Phi, psi and omega in degrees: 000127186288145188283119186254025181281128187275124183267153182281145186286146172302141182281151184289116179290333188273134186287156177308134188262141180271161181300335176290330176302312181297317178300319181301316182299313184292329177295318178291323178278003187287135179300153186304327186291345178266359177242050178050039169080009178253122177306318183284351175094007180287156190279143174297327181294350180274085176275159174294155180307312190295308175300324176302312175295327177298311175300316181298325178274342179288325177268357177305101178082357176247115187281332175261011183286146184257345178089009178258350179226146186242120184279159179306318180299311176296330185289316173304319181287332173295304173312321179278307176313323187262010178057038167287322168288115175247005176077355182241282181287326172237129184240172178299327170301317184292326182288319174296324176303305187302313186303310181299324180294319193268322186297170175285146187297325188261002179254160180251355189230169177232147180266179186300322178294321178285332178295317177301317179297326182285320179302314187289328168300319181285332191295327181297319172287324176291319178239083191278336182271013182238157176295167189292322171296319175292325178301311180303311179296327179288323187288325178288330171301329181283328190270318191306127170085357179273165178220163185295135177276123180271119182229166180079033177288123184288128180251146182291130176248127181290127174236132180297321183300312176292325177289332167287329183283335189255358183275109189286343179286356174253005178290144178238173169070213184289337180292328179289328182290354181272359180225151172275176180306330181284347179102001181273142189285146181279348184070233187289330185286345183263352181252334183233158178272112178269134179289124175282113184251018185285334190095358182264149168295138179302131176094351181300123185293325192259027183296136190088359184264353184294318177292321173303309177297324176293323175293326180294332188282330192256007176284000000 
């Protein structure tokens, strides 16, 4: 006769797992495509200083730009703002020629890789006395970490005519009544005739003293 004695099941040595452990395991097993394309999980936003400059100039003044392509206008601005153009070794014409040489025939923009190729072309002209590697390194230093320079901000110009028209102390008629003696606007009181409901005659010098006199009589 077979022995039907039941032996106790071995105890589970693994402690119960919390919901947070399951989430952490899912995060660990997430494929590279869900970690911005980097197998080690690093963020794609951590761009190089050179690529960051490229993106800033790529979207400058372009409402629909994605930051992945650079127009010829912003390419010229980049070279000017980053002092790649020195007026001697590298001129605006040189910048335009290199751009036309590197870009595709049917395109009006360049990619980041083409952007680096343009800089490498200009590096030989900008730093003639240095080796190819040193010249590329120097021109990268000129561009890295830079942003578009905002120029052409309108400045206020002092004009006697404008000063006369904005000096409230010289206003007359109904316009004068819209401001107090210090030149501050009165708001609604300066635009509408508000009814005085204090009970005093307009212009009465002792307005507001009645209550004080009554209180003094009953003390």
